[in-house]
N, C-alpha and C positions, 0 to 999 in steps of 0.2 A: 375562633380561630384558625384558621385553614393551618392544617401541618404539609410545612414545603418537601416536596418531591421531585423529583426528576420525569420527565418524560418517558415512558418506558421502552425502552430498547437504547438511550441515551447514559452519558456518564460525565459525573465532573471531574476534574484531574487537578489535584495538588500540589504542592511545591513537591513534594517525591516522586508523585509518577511523572510531573515533567521533567524532571532532571533524565527520567529514565526516558521518556521518549523524546527527549531532546540530545540523548546517548546516540541512541537509534537513527533519527532524523541526519545527525550530524555525519555519521558515519554513510550510510546511502548516499546523501547530497554530494561529500565528496567523492565518491565513487563515479557517482553520473558526471563530475565535473570534468572527471579527468579523463573520464570517456566523451569527453566531448559535448555534452547534452547543454543546451541551453536553456533557461528557467522561462517558462511564462505561467502566468494565471488566467482563468476564468470565470466568467457570475457562475454563483453557487443556486443562479438561477435562469430557467432557458424557457424560450419559446416549446411551448410543448408538441407543436410541428419537427423541433429540432431533435427531441427524443423520442417521441415514436418510431414503431416499425421498424427499428435498428435493432433490440433483442431480444427477439420472437415473443411470442404471445406471452409468455409466463414472465417475461420479465419485465413488461410493459405493465404487466400487473401491479409488478412495485413499487411503479415510478411513485412519488409523494405531489400530487397534484393542489393546485394554491387557487385557491378560490378568487375569481374576481373583485376588484378593490368596488365599493360602492352597493347598489343593489342590483346583484348578482343574481337575483332573480326574474329581472325582471322582462328578458327575451322567454323564457320559460314558460309554453302555454301547456294543459292538461292534456294536448295530444303527444308534446314533449315523453310528458309523465308516463304516461303508458306505452310509448315505446318504450321506456327501458334507457338505459343508464350510457349507452352508448350514442345516442342521440340527445340526451342532455349534458351530458358532460363537457362538451363542446362549447357551449353554450355558457356552462358555470366556470371552467376554468380555461384558460388560454396559455399558463405559464407552471411552471413543474421543476421541484429539487434536481438538480443534475443525478444520474445515477454511479453514471460514472466518471472518469477522466477522460475518456479514452471518443465518445461521439463529439462533446464540446472541444474536443482536440481538433478534429475534422471540421465543424463548421467555422472556428477560428482560424485553419489553414486555407479554406475555402474565400474565406474573405479576402485573408491577408497574403493573398499566393504573390501577386508582384512588391510587396517588399520583401520573402523569405530568398535565402538561396538553399535550392534543394543540390542533393537531397538535406530536411531539413532536421536536426536532432534535439528533443527538446524535449523538459522533464518536466515535472509538475509535483506537487507535492500539497494537497488541498483532501479539503471532507469532502462525500460525497454520500447519498442519503436511501433508501431504501427499506419500502414497507413489507417487512420480511419479519417472522416469529421469532423476536428477542429468542436467544439461546444462548449457553456459552460457547465463546469466540465468534462469535454472530448478533452484529448491532444494528440498529436503525440510522443510526448518525456513523461515521466510521472514518478514518483517513485512508489515502489511496498515495502510494508515492511510484510515478509511473515514467517510466524512458522508453521513447518513440522517436525507432525515426520514417522520415516517410518522403517520396519524392524516387524510390530505388526497391525495383525487386532485385538486385543481388541476393545470394543466400549467406555472402558475407557478414552482412545485419543480423540474420539472425545468430549465426556464430559470435557477433557481437555482445550479443543479449546475453549467451549462455555467460560468455566470459565476465560480462559485470555479476551475475550471477551468482558466480563462483567468488568474482571476490571481495562482493559485501558478504558472503556466509562465512566466506573466509576470515575477515573482519571482526565480524560479530562472534566468533567460533561458536556458531550453530550450523551442527551434523546437520544435512540436508540430501533430497533426492532430488533431481529436476526429471519429471518426466515431459517427452517430448511425443509428442505426432501429428499427424500430418490431418487435414481433412479431406484430401486426397486420399490418401490412405482409406478414407470410411466411404466416400464415395464410391471406391474401387472394390469395396466390400458390396454396395447394392448394387452397382453397376455388372459385377458378376454374376451376381443371382437377374437381369433384366430388370432391378427395379430403382432406375432412377428417375421414379416421378415422386419417389418416397423417401428422399435421402432427410427430410425434416425431418418425419416422421422416424424413423431411423435414428439420427442423431440425439433429439430430444431426449427419447429413449433411453438409450447408449448411458447418455450422462447421466441417470441418475442409479448407475449398477452399482458403483461401492455403498450407494445408501438402501436402496432396498432389493437388491440380489440377483441373481439371473432370471427366476420364475416371474416375477414383479414384472421383468423384463422384456422378458417371453409373452407373459398374458400381453401386455400391452402391443408389443408386435403384431401378436394377432390380431387384436382388436383392431388394427388400424389395417388389415386386411394381409398380411403376409402369413405364408401357409407354414406348416409343420414342419415341412421340409427345409424350406428356405429361413425358418427361425433355426433348426438344426447345424444349416450349413454358415449359419453367423456365429454360433455358438464354439464351431469347429475351430472358425478363423481367430474369434477373440479367447481363446481357453489356450493357447501356446503359449509354453513358457518357456524360456532359454534366451541366450543371450541376444544383444542387438543384432549382431549381424544374422546370426539361423532363425531370428524374426520376420527379415526382410527376406532373406530367401524361400524360408515356407510361406509366406504371403506372396510371393513370386510365382509360383505354383497356383494360385487360387489368380494371379488379375494377367493371366499366359492373354487374356483377351480384351483385358480394360485397359486403355490408355492412360487413363486419370489416374489411376490406381499405381498402374507402373510409374508415372510423375512423381507423385507422391512418395512412392518408396526410393528413388533417385533423387529428389531432396533432402530426403532422411538421411540419407548416404554421405551426399557432400558435404552437411551440415558435422555428421559426426565425424568427418572426416577433414575439415578446417579445424574442427575443437579440440583434436587432437596435438595443435601449433598452442594453444594459450597458455600455455606455463602451470593447469591444472590437471589432477589425476585423470579427472574427469568419470572416477568411478560411479560416480554418484547418475550421471546422466545415463537414463534407461528411456528406451526406444517402448513406451505403455499403450499396446493395441487400442484397449480399449479406453483410452484417452479422448474425449469429445468434445470438453467444454461447451456450454450453454448457449455461448451468444452468437445470434444467426450471424453476425458480420466477419466472423472468421471466414478463410477459404485456405490457409493455404496449413503451414505449421504452426502446430499449437503448444504451448508451454503451460504444466502446472510444479508446483515446488510445493516439499511437502517435509516436515520435519522427521528426522529417522526415528529419534527415542521418545516421542509423544506424539498422538492420534490426536493430530487439531484437525485434520484436515489443510486444504489447501492453503499456503501461507503464499504463495506468487502463482500469479495465473496471467498470459496474452499469449499473442499469435498472430500471424500475418492477415492482414485483409488488402484486398484490392481495391472492393469499389465504395468503399463508406463514403465518400468524397463525392462520388459521382453526386449523392442525391441530393448535395446541395451546390451541385451545377461544373461541379469542376472531377472528370471523368479521367480515369487511366490516370492516377495518381496511388499509386499503392504502399503501403505501411505495412511497417511492422511493429507491436512494443509489449514492455513485460512490464506486470504492474506488482507492486511490494504492499504486500496487507500488513499493512502496520501494528494493528491489532492485535491479526493472530500472530505476529512476529514477537512483539511485547506478549502476552499468555506464555509462549512457548519459553522466552528466558528466562521470566518469572520462573517458571515450573521448573527448567534444569539449574536456577539459580548462576543465573552466565551473568549480571551483571556485576561489573567492578565497582570497588566503594566511589560512588558516586557525593560530591557536595552539594546537595539540597537548598543549603542558606541562600547563596550567589556570593555571601562573603563571607572573605578568606580572616577578617577581623572588625572589632567593636573596639570601638571607644567610649570611656564613661570616664565622669569625673565628678568631683564632689561641690564646685562652688558654679560660680557663671564666668569666671575668669578662665576655671579650667572647659568650660563648656568650649570658650571662644577657640582655647587652644587646642581642644579634641578637634573643634570643624575645620583650623589652618591644617595641623596634620593629618586628618585624614583625607583633603582636597591635595596634600603632596604627593598620597601613597597614589591614588586614582590618577594623577600621572604618570606614575610609573608604571599602569598595569595593574596596579594591588585594588584587588574590590574590597571594600571598605566603608562601612557603616559608625555613626554616629546615635549612641540613645539620646535619646531627644530630651531627656527631663533631670533637673539634676534630685536624685534620690538616691534613697540605700543602695550600696556599694553594690547586697547580695543580690536584690529586684535584677538589676542589669546581669550580673553573673546566671542566675537563672534563667532568664532571659536568651542569652547565649548561647548558653545550656538545651534548650528546650530547640531552639532554630538552629544548632551543631555549626554555630561556629565556632572554628581552632583555638583563636586569642584574644583573647582582648588586653586593651591596652588603658591601663587606669592610671588617670592624670590629677595628681591631689597637690595640697600645699610644698609639698618636697621635691617634687618633680619639676615642677612651676618653677622652682628657682635654682635649681639644680639643670633645667630645658634635659630631662631625662623621661622615659617612659616607665612607667611599670608596668611588665608585657608579661601577662600568666598564661601558660598550655592551658588550655580546656581538659586536652588527653591526659596527659600524666600528673597535674597541677603543678608545676614548677613553676617558678617567678623569679623575673629577675629584671635586675635594672640597666636598662640600656638608651642608648642616642637615637634619636629619629632616622640618620645614615645607618646607625646594626640594625635597626627594625628593617628597616627595607631591606637590608643581605638576606636575614634571616627569612624573610616572609617570602621573597622570590625563589630564594634558596632548598 
């Protein structure tokens, strides 16, 4: 007999885990709604031509492809096999699992452009899949909680997403930093060195800085054609440390002849100024010169959120994209979004002990009895409580009372209502508090008052 197991990089979630997940989901969703975002959902499966070419070469390699149904080898020739995967793949797989929620959102907007009111604010909470190497905090199946504003290039939208970030983590009581940069600032770096055509190589290499260090990034740049002197200039630009305003003034010296770089600095300055009015201290808002974000569709400001007290990598990401919908036939539709990585947020909160006491049982009270008549009365009472908004359940069998108490204890149900012969005769309920063991005889109306209190 085969031993049951999960596919690598995936997990099951039992009632206790789901109580914690729903706690975080509910807080995030509450703030999404407060900020005027509307919910949508898109299919897990997308056409591969929808997904490919949007994430950069490395991102495309992490797409899960779905084999065509039926005889998927029927169109494959020996010549295709000799030619390799790039030749055979389009004939084997026409669909794939979504890598993120942003590209499917761009496809959705393009298809529904006539029904939407722009700028359109959407939120989406759904799973995504990446064929990545599983490790702590990184899974092959995980949820994203995205909020996007599309159809406006106003920097007020970036400031709104910063306020959203601050609101959510304030409610979660999780101390975080929000790092911001701009792809235009990064373009300004290569522009100031006369290397405009090598921006992608530069951004891809810089995105690995936290993981591999400067020496490895330096070597990758040299391998891509950057000179030693150019690498030294880049190192000087990215290694400066100071306050946000000091960094802006420092880079402005390098960008004297770079219009795109100056524009990036101006946008960061504007968003920082707008954020001063959002009601938060914003001490955790940091202009991070080295922030690159690997996805190729970003064109303006980019975000990355990290927990202050636990080295878990990024728990939030996002940024401005100007051209994403153009590949679906809808040009000039600028958008900006932020994505909350629920799995890492949960891991961080678990590590820091930030979850409140949560009732994983789902029920506030369990009804049990000694006879068929008591069973009927328990069923009646249970439905009365539900109409009052109290979560209640009936133990399904006439059995020893000890067994139903053990069931309630294991399920962490706080109260057990026992209906015996005396209780039936006097229209009362014997209520036991499972936490302290106290027991009392009360009426159904008093029971409702007590549990609601």
